C-alpha positions in Angstrom: 46.0 133.0 128.0 45.7 130.9 124.8 48.5 128.6 123.9 49.2 127.3 120.4 48.6 123.5 120.1 51.6 121.2 120.3 52.0 117.6 120.0 52.1 116.0 123.6 53.9 113.0 122.2 56.7 115.2 120.7 56.9 117.0 124.0 57.3 113.8 125.9 60.0 112.5 123.6 62.0 115.8 124.0 61.6 115.8 127.7 62.7 112.1 127.9 65.8 112.8 125.8 66.8 115.9 127.9 66.3 114.0 131.1 68.6 111.2 129.8 71.2 113.7 129.0 70.9 115.5 132.3 71.2 112.2 134.1 74.2 111.0 132.1 76.0 114.4 132.7 75.3 114.2 136.4 76.7 110.7 136.7 79.8 111.6 134.6 80.5 114.6 136.8 80.1 112.7 140.0 82.5 110.0 138.6 85.1 112.5 137.6 84.8 114.2 141.0 85.3 110.9 142.9 88.4 110.1 140.7 89.9 113.5 141.2 89.4 113.4 145.0 90.9 109.9 145.2 94.0 110.9 143.0 94.3 114.3 144.6 94.0 116.0 141.2 93.3 119.6 142.1 93.0 120.8 138.5 90.4 118.1 137.7 88.5 118.9 140.9 88.3 122.5 139.8 87.1 121.6 136.3 84.4 119.3 137.7 83.3 121.9 140.1 82.9 124.4 137.2 80.8 121.9 135.3 78.6 121.3 138.3 78.1 125.0 138.8 77.5 126.0 135.2 76.5 123.1 133.0 74.2 121.2 135.2 72.1 124.3 136.0 71.8 125.1 132.3 70.5 121.5 131.6 68.1 122.0 134.5 66.7 125.1 133.1 66.2 123.5 129.6 64.5 120.6 131.3 62.1 122.9 133.2 61.4 124.7 129.8 60.4 121.5 128.2 58.1 120.6 131.0 56.5 124.1 130.8 55.9 123.6 127.0 54.2 120.2 127.8 52.0 121.8 130.4 51.1 124.5 127.9 50.1 121.8 125.4 47.9 120.2 128.0 46.2 123.6 128.6 45.6 124.0 124.9 43.8 120.6 124.5 42.0 119.9 127.8 39.0 122.1 127.1 36.1 122.5 124.8 37.1 123.1 121.2 35.0 123.9 118.1 35.2 121.5 115.1 37.1 124.3 113.3 39.6 124.4 116.2 39.9 120.6 116.2 40.6 120.7 112.6 43.6 122.9 113.1 45.2 120.4 115.5 47.8 118.0 114.2 46.9 114.2 114.1 48.5 113.5 117.4 46.9 116.3 119.3 43.5 115.5 117.7 43.6 112.0 119.2 44.8 113.3 122.5 41.9 115.7 122.6 39.3 113.1 121.9 41.0 110.9 124.6 40.5 113.8 127.0 36.8 114.0 126.1 36.4 110.3 126.8 38.1 110.6 130.1 36.1 113.7 131.1 32.8 111.8 130.1 33.7 109.3 132.7 34.9 106.2 130.9 36.9 103.8 133.1 40.0 103.5 130.8 41.1 105.4 127.8 44.4 104.5 125.9 45.8 106.3 122.9 47.4 103.9 120.4 47.4 105.9 117.1 50.4 107.9 115.9 52.8 105.0 116.7 53.0 103.2 113.4 50.2 101.4 111.6 47.1 101.6 113.8 44.9 99.1 112.0 42.1 101.6 111.8 42.1 102.3 115.6 43.4 105.4 117.4 41.9 104.9 120.9 40.9 101.9 123.0 38.3 102.8 125.5 36.8 100.5 128.2 33.9 100.9 130.6 32.2 98.2 132.8 34.1 95.4 130.9 33.0 96.6 127.4 36.1 97.3 125.2 35.6 100.0 122.5 37.7 100.8 119.4 37.7 104.4 118.5 38.8 105.7 115.1 39.5 109.6 114.8 39.6 111.3 111.4 40.4 115.0 111.3 39.1 115.9 107.9 38.0 119.3 106.5 34.5 120.1 108.0 33.0 121.1 104.7 35.1 119.4 102.0 36.0 115.8 102.9 33.2 113.3 103.9 33.8 109.9 105.4 33.2 107.1 102.9 31.9 103.7 103.6 35.3 101.9 103.3 37.0 103.4 106.5 33.8 102.6 108.5 33.9 99.0 107.3 37.7 98.9 108.2 36.8 100.0 111.7 34.3 97.1 112.0 37.1 94.7 111.0 39.7 96.2 113.3 37.2 95.7 116.2 37.6 91.9 115.6 41.4 92.3 115.3 41.6 94.0 118.7 38.8 91.9 120.3 36.6 95.0 120.9 33.0 94.7 121.5 32.0 97.9 119.7 33.4 100.7 117.5 33.0 104.5 117.5 34.0 106.4 114.4 34.6 110.2 115.1 35.2 112.8 112.5 35.2 116.6 112.1 33.4 116.2 108.8 30.4 114.2 107.9 29.4 110.6 106.6 28.2 109.8 103.1 24.8 108.1 102.9 26.3 104.7 102.2 28.7 105.0 105.2 25.7 105.9 107.4 23.0 103.5 106.1 25.1 100.4 104.9 27.0 99.8 108.1 25.5 98.2 111.2 24.7 100.6 114.0 24.9 97.8 116.4 28.6 97.5 115.6 29.8 101.0 115.1 28.5 104.5 116.1 29.2 107.2 113.5 29.9 110.7 115.1 30.0 113.6 112.7 31.5 117.0 113.2 28.3 118.6 114.4 27.6 115.9 116.9 31.3 115.9 118.1 31.2 119.6 118.8 27.9 119.3 120.7 29.3 116.4 122.8 32.5 118.3 123.5 30.6 121.3 124.8 28.3 119.0 126.9 31.2 117.1 128.4 33.2 120.2 129.2 30.2 121.9 131.0 29.5 118.6 132.9 26.2 118.0 131.2 25.0 115.0 129.1 24.5 114.9 125.3 23.0 111.6 124.0 21.0 112.6 120.9 21.1 110.1 118.1 24.3 108.1 117.8 25.9 110.2 120.5 24.4 107.9 123.0 27.5 105.7 122.5 29.6 108.6 123.8 28.0 108.2 127.3 29.4 105.7 129.7 25.8 104.8 130.8 25.2 103.3 127.4 27.7 100.5 128.3 26.4 99.9 131.9 
Protein backbone atom coordinates (compact mmCIF):
# COMPACT_ATOMS: atom_id res chain seq x y z
CA UNK A 1 0.00 0.00 0.00
CA UNK A 2 1.42 3.39 -1.00
CA UNK A 3 0.97 6.33 1.33
CA UNK A 4 1.07 9.98 0.32
CA UNK A 5 4.14 11.80 1.69
CA UNK A 6 3.58 13.86 4.83
CA UNK A 7 5.89 15.96 6.90
CA UNK A 8 7.33 14.00 9.82
CA UNK A 9 8.10 17.21 11.70
CA UNK A 10 4.48 18.32 11.42
CA UNK A 11 3.32 14.86 12.51
CA UNK A 12 5.60 14.98 15.55
CA UNK A 13 4.27 18.44 16.47
CA UNK A 14 0.65 17.30 16.25
CA UNK A 15 1.35 14.21 18.32
CA UNK A 16 3.20 16.20 20.99
CA UNK A 17 0.33 18.70 21.22
CA UNK A 18 -2.28 15.97 21.50
CA UNK A 19 -0.19 14.10 24.06
CA UNK A 20 0.03 17.22 26.25
CA UNK A 21 -3.73 17.73 26.00
CA UNK A 22 -4.36 14.11 26.92
CA UNK A 23 -2.01 14.35 29.89
CA UNK A 24 -3.56 17.60 31.11
CA UNK A 25 -7.08 16.19 30.82
CA UNK A 26 -6.07 13.05 32.71
CA UNK A 27 -4.52 15.04 35.55
CA UNK A 28 -7.55 17.32 35.76
CA UNK A 29 -10.01 14.44 35.95
CA UNK A 30 -7.94 12.72 38.63
CA UNK A 31 -7.83 15.96 40.63
CA UNK A 32 -11.58 16.44 40.35
CA UNK A 33 -12.18 12.82 41.31
CA UNK A 34 -9.99 13.19 44.39
CA UNK A 35 -11.78 16.40 45.46
CA UNK A 36 -15.23 14.91 44.90
CA UNK A 37 -14.43 11.80 46.92
CA UNK A 38 -12.90 13.87 49.71
CA UNK A 39 -15.90 16.22 49.82
CA UNK A 40 -18.46 13.42 49.27
CA UNK A 41 -19.86 15.25 46.22
CA UNK A 42 -21.81 12.52 44.50
CA UNK A 43 -22.81 14.66 41.51
CA UNK A 44 -19.20 15.67 40.84
CA UNK A 45 -18.07 12.06 41.13
CA UNK A 46 -20.66 11.16 38.50
CA UNK A 47 -19.49 13.91 36.15
CA UNK A 48 -15.85 12.93 36.49
CA UNK A 49 -16.72 9.29 35.86
CA UNK A 50 -18.52 10.26 32.67
CA UNK A 51 -15.49 12.25 31.55
CA UNK A 52 -13.22 9.31 32.22
CA UNK A 53 -15.50 6.93 30.33
CA UNK A 54 -16.11 9.16 27.28
CA UNK A 55 -13.63 12.00 26.85
CA UNK A 56 -10.38 10.20 27.67
CA UNK A 57 -11.04 7.28 25.31
CA UNK A 58 -11.80 9.81 22.56
CA UNK A 59 -8.48 11.56 23.15
CA UNK A 60 -6.76 8.19 23.13
CA UNK A 61 -8.27 7.32 19.76
CA UNK A 62 -7.15 10.65 18.32
CA UNK A 63 -3.66 10.12 19.72
CA UNK A 64 -3.41 6.67 18.14
CA UNK A 65 -4.64 8.12 14.85
CA UNK A 66 -1.80 10.65 14.86
CA UNK A 67 0.73 7.91 15.62
CA UNK A 68 -0.62 5.90 12.68
CA UNK A 69 -0.25 8.91 10.39
CA UNK A 70 3.35 9.33 11.51
CA UNK A 71 4.09 5.67 10.78
CA UNK A 72 2.53 6.05 7.34
CA UNK A 73 4.81 9.01 6.69
CA UNK A 74 7.80 6.86 7.65
CA UNK A 75 6.63 4.09 5.32
CA UNK A 76 6.43 6.55 2.42
CA UNK A 77 9.95 7.92 2.91
CA UNK A 78 12.08 5.00 4.07
CA UNK A 79 12.50 3.36 0.68
CA UNK A 80 14.02 3.99 -2.74
CA UNK A 81 12.47 6.94 -4.55
CA UNK A 82 13.12 8.19 -8.05
CA UNK A 83 14.23 11.79 -8.56
CA UNK A 84 10.74 12.66 -9.79
CA UNK A 85 9.24 11.19 -6.60
CA UNK A 86 11.76 13.08 -4.47
CA UNK A 87 10.81 16.30 -6.24
CA UNK A 88 7.15 15.83 -5.22
CA UNK A 89 8.12 15.72 -1.53
CA UNK A 90 7.94 18.88 0.54
CA UNK A 91 11.20 20.39 1.80
CA UNK A 92 10.97 18.74 5.25
CA UNK A 93 10.34 15.27 3.85
CA UNK A 94 13.08 15.60 1.25
CA UNK A 95 15.60 16.29 4.00
CA UNK A 96 14.25 13.36 6.04
CA UNK A 97 14.53 11.06 3.03
CA UNK A 98 18.15 12.06 2.41
CA UNK A 99 18.84 11.48 6.12
CA UNK A 100 17.32 8.00 5.79
CA UNK A 101 19.68 7.24 2.87
CA UNK A 102 22.73 8.30 4.89
CA UNK A 103 21.65 6.12 7.82
CA UNK A 104 20.93 3.22 5.49
CA UNK A 105 24.37 3.67 3.91
CA UNK A 106 25.97 3.12 7.32
CA UNK A 107 27.11 6.53 8.56
CA UNK A 108 27.62 6.73 12.33
CA UNK A 109 25.44 9.77 13.05
CA UNK A 110 22.90 11.68 10.97
CA UNK A 111 21.11 14.76 12.28
CA UNK A 112 18.54 16.88 10.45
CA UNK A 113 18.88 20.58 11.23
CA UNK A 114 17.09 22.16 8.26
CA UNK A 115 13.50 23.34 8.39
CA UNK A 116 13.95 24.95 11.82
CA UNK A 117 14.71 28.51 10.94
CA UNK A 118 17.76 29.76 9.01
CA UNK A 119 20.01 26.77 8.38
CA UNK A 120 23.09 28.67 7.19
CA UNK A 121 23.23 26.57 4.02
CA UNK A 122 23.18 23.24 5.87
CA UNK A 123 20.29 20.79 6.19
CA UNK A 124 22.04 17.74 7.68
CA UNK A 125 25.06 17.05 9.84
CA UNK A 126 26.57 13.63 9.15
CA UNK A 127 29.48 12.09 11.05
CA UNK A 128 31.59 9.01 10.44
CA UNK A 129 34.82 7.91 12.12
CA UNK A 130 35.37 11.39 13.55
CA UNK A 131 34.77 13.21 10.25
CA UNK A 132 32.02 15.82 10.40
CA UNK A 133 30.16 16.42 7.13
CA UNK A 134 27.79 19.25 6.23
CA UNK A 135 25.02 18.34 3.79
CA UNK A 136 22.91 20.77 1.79
CA UNK A 137 19.73 19.41 0.12
CA UNK A 138 18.09 21.27 -2.78
CA UNK A 139 14.83 19.93 -4.17
CA UNK A 140 14.80 21.63 -7.56
CA UNK A 141 12.96 20.71 -10.75
CA UNK A 142 15.00 17.91 -12.38
CA UNK A 143 14.95 19.56 -15.82
CA UNK A 144 14.43 23.28 -15.27
CA UNK A 145 16.41 24.60 -12.30
CA UNK A 146 20.19 23.96 -12.16
CA UNK A 147 22.39 24.67 -9.16
CA UNK A 148 24.51 27.77 -9.66
CA UNK A 149 27.95 28.36 -8.18
CA UNK A 150 26.80 30.67 -5.36
CA UNK A 151 24.97 28.04 -3.24
CA UNK A 152 27.94 25.68 -3.56
CA UNK A 153 30.31 28.39 -2.33
CA UNK A 154 27.85 29.16 0.48
CA UNK A 155 28.03 25.53 1.59
CA UNK A 156 31.83 25.71 1.70
CA UNK A 157 31.52 28.78 3.93
CA UNK A 158 28.98 27.05 6.15
CA UNK A 159 31.40 24.16 6.67
CA UNK A 160 33.69 26.57 8.50
CA UNK A 161 30.79 27.99 10.49
CA UNK A 162 29.71 24.54 11.68
CA UNK A 163 33.31 23.31 12.00
CA UNK A 164 32.76 20.56 9.45
CA UNK A 165 35.58 18.80 7.62
CA UNK A 166 33.74 18.28 4.35
CA UNK A 167 30.56 19.28 2.50
CA UNK A 168 28.12 17.37 0.30
CA UNK A 169 25.68 19.25 -1.94
CA UNK A 170 22.74 17.08 -3.00
CA UNK A 171 20.13 18.11 -5.54
CA UNK A 172 17.38 16.59 -7.66
CA UNK A 173 18.52 18.75 -10.60
CA UNK A 174 22.04 19.35 -11.97
CA UNK A 175 25.00 21.71 -11.57
CA UNK A 176 26.12 24.40 -13.97
CA UNK A 177 29.68 24.17 -15.32
CA UNK A 178 30.97 26.97 -13.02
CA UNK A 179 29.42 25.20 -10.01
CA UNK A 180 31.12 21.97 -11.01
CA UNK A 181 34.53 23.20 -12.10
CA UNK A 182 35.14 26.38 -10.07
CA UNK A 183 34.63 24.86 -6.64
CA UNK A 184 37.16 22.66 -4.88
CA UNK A 185 36.24 18.95 -4.97
CA UNK A 186 38.39 18.39 -1.91
CA UNK A 187 36.03 20.63 0.07
CA UNK A 188 32.61 19.69 -1.31
CA UNK A 189 31.12 16.80 -3.30
CA UNK A 190 28.41 17.72 -5.80
CA UNK A 191 25.66 15.11 -6.21
CA UNK A 192 23.24 15.71 -9.08
CA UNK A 193 19.82 14.12 -9.57
CA UNK A 194 21.05 11.21 -11.68
CA UNK A 195 23.74 10.31 -9.16
CA UNK A 196 21.29 10.74 -6.27
CA UNK A 197 18.80 8.30 -7.81
CA UNK A 198 21.52 5.72 -8.54
CA UNK A 199 22.86 6.06 -4.98
CA UNK A 200 19.36 5.70 -3.53
CA UNK A 201 18.75 2.52 -5.51
CA UNK A 202 22.11 1.08 -4.47
CA UNK A 203 21.61 1.91 -0.78
CA UNK A 204 18.10 0.45 -0.68
CA UNK A 205 19.28 -2.78 -2.32
CA UNK A 206 22.27 -3.06 0.05
CA UNK A 207 24.80 -2.54 -2.72
CA UNK A 208 27.49 0.11 -3.20
CA UNK A 209 27.59 2.99 -5.68
CA UNK A 210 30.79 5.05 -5.68
CA UNK A 211 31.09 6.30 -9.25
CA UNK A 212 32.49 9.82 -9.62
CA UNK A 213 31.72 12.16 -6.75
CA UNK A 214 29.33 9.57 -5.29
CA UNK A 215 32.36 8.11 -3.50
CA UNK A 216 31.71 10.73 -0.80
CA UNK A 217 28.34 9.06 -0.19
CA UNK A 218 30.06 5.91 1.06
CA UNK A 219 31.17 5.68 4.70
CA UNK A 220 34.38 3.94 3.57
CA UNK A 221 35.50 7.21 1.96
CA UNK A 222 35.92 8.68 5.46
CA UNK A 223 37.57 5.68 7.10
